[in-house]
Every structure is written in C-alpha cells, then in structure tokens.
C-alpha positions in Angstrom: -25.5 -28.2 -4.5 -27.1 -27.9 -0.5 -25.9 -26.1 2.0 -23.5 -27.6 3.6 -21.3 -27.7 0.8 -21.7 -24.4 0.2 -20.6 -23.2 3.6 -17.3 -25.6 3.5 -14.9 -24.9 0.8 -12.4 -27.2 -0.1 -9.1 -27.6 0.9 -6.0 -26.5 -0.5 -3.2 -27.9 1.5 -3.2 -31.3 3.7 -2.9 -30.7 7.9 0.2 -30.9 8.2 1.0 -27.6 6.0 -1.0 -25.7 6.5 0.2 -26.3 10.3 3.1 -25.6 8.6 1.3 -21.9 7.8 -0.4 -21.9 10.8 2.3 -21.9 12.8 5.3 -19.7 10.5 2.5 -16.9 10.8 1.9 -16.6 14.9 5.7 -16.0 14.7 6.2 -13.1 14.3 8.4 -13.0 10.7 6.3 -11.2 8.6 5.3 -8.4 11.5 6.5 -5.4 10.7 6.5 -2.4 12.9 4.8 0.4 10.7 4.6 4.7 11.7 0.8 5.7 11.6 -0.4 7.0 8.0 -0.5 10.7 8.2 -2.5 12.2 5.3 -2.0 15.7 5.8 1.7 15.6 5.5 1.3 13.7 2.9 -1.8 16.3 1.3 1.2 19.2 2.8 4.2 16.8 0.6 1.7 17.2 -3.0 1.5 20.6 -2.5 4.6 21.6 -1.4 6.0 19.7 -4.9 3.5 20.2 -6.7 3.9 24.3 -6.4 7.4 23.4 -7.3 7.6 22.5 -10.5 4.9 25.5 -11.6 7.6 27.5 -10.3 9.8 25.8 -12.0 7.6 26.1 -15.6 6.9 29.8 -15.0 10.4 30.4 -14.6 11.1 28.6 -18.1 8.8 30.1 -19.5 9.8 33.4 -18.4 13.5 32.6 -19.7 12.8 31.9 -22.7 10.7 34.3 -23.8 6.5 33.1 -23.4 5.2 35.0 -20.6 
C-alpha cells in the first residue's frame, strides 16, 4: 500500500450529505450545557449510601438475633 492510500480514508458520505452533517453539527442542536463533574460529591454520596445500607443490615441482623 502506498503512502497516499494510507492517509486518505475512503469516503462514506457524498459531499452534499457531508455538508448537511457539518451544518447540523455547527448549528448547536446537539449542544447541552452540563454542570462540571464533581468527583468528591460522587464519592460522598457513595460513602453515605454504603454506610446507610451497612447500618440497615446491622439493624436487621440485631432484630433477628444474629448479632
């Protein structure tokens, strides 16, 4: 395979269809404002849920006489 064949991928869309796709993508229809990702908040929620479930399991175990 020659150097020029490897650099240019084969076309999947016609020029007219590609122009429509480009126009749609630049139109802002697919832009969504998102809040910034906050990993510490996610970690806090996971710890709170895990602690709550652990306490619930201990409560159930004590009421059944297991612990």
